[in-house]
C-alpha positions in Angstrom: 15.5 130.7 25.5 19.3 129.8 25.3 20.5 127.1 27.7 23.3 128.3 30.1 26.5 126.3 29.9 27.2 124.5 33.1 30.6 124.6 34.6 32.7 121.4 34.9 32.8 120.8 38.6 35.9 119.5 40.3 36.2 116.6 42.8 38.2 116.8 45.9 41.0 114.8 44.3 41.0 117.0 41.2 41.1 120.2 43.3 43.9 118.9 45.5 46.0 118.0 42.4 45.3 121.5 40.9 46.3 123.3 44.1 49.3 121.0 44.9 47.9 119.9 48.3 46.6 116.6 49.7 42.9 115.6 49.5 43.0 115.5 53.3 43.9 119.2 53.4 41.1 120.0 51.0 38.7 118.1 53.3 40.0 120.1 56.3 39.4 123.4 54.5 35.9 122.2 53.7 35.1 121.3 57.3 36.5 124.7 58.5 34.3 126.4 55.8 37.4 128.2 54.4 36.9 127.0 50.8 33.8 127.6 48.5 32.1 124.3 47.7 28.9 122.8 46.4 27.0 119.9 47.8 25.3 117.6 45.1 23.5 115.1 47.3 26.2 113.7 49.5 29.0 114.7 47.1 31.2 117.7 47.4 32.1 119.5 44.2 33.9 122.8 43.4 33.2 125.4 40.7 36.5 126.3 39.1 35.4 130.0 38.8 34.6 130.1 42.6 38.0 128.6 43.3 39.8 131.2 41.1 38.0 134.0 43.0 38.9 132.4 46.3 42.6 132.2 45.2 42.5 135.9 44.1 41.1 137.0 47.4 43.7 135.0 49.3 46.6 136.5 47.3 49.0 138.7 49.3 51.0 141.3 47.5 54.4 142.1 49.1 54.8 145.5 50.6 57.6 147.5 48.9 59.1 148.5 52.2 59.4 144.8 53.2 61.1 144.0 49.9 63.7 146.6 50.5 64.3 145.6 54.1 63.0 148.7 55.7 
């Protein structure tokens, strides 16, 4: 049986640097349950694939009418 490759999980500091925000803001998103995260014992970690999906879901596409000023 093949062994599944495990994702490289990110720390709070690594995710904050990737998103361009402070670690404090990441902690706030965690406490508000607005960000997908994993608990490994007492440690908080992030799956990069979950974060990519979260970012895609949060993306807002501009409405063409707003771009044209209508």
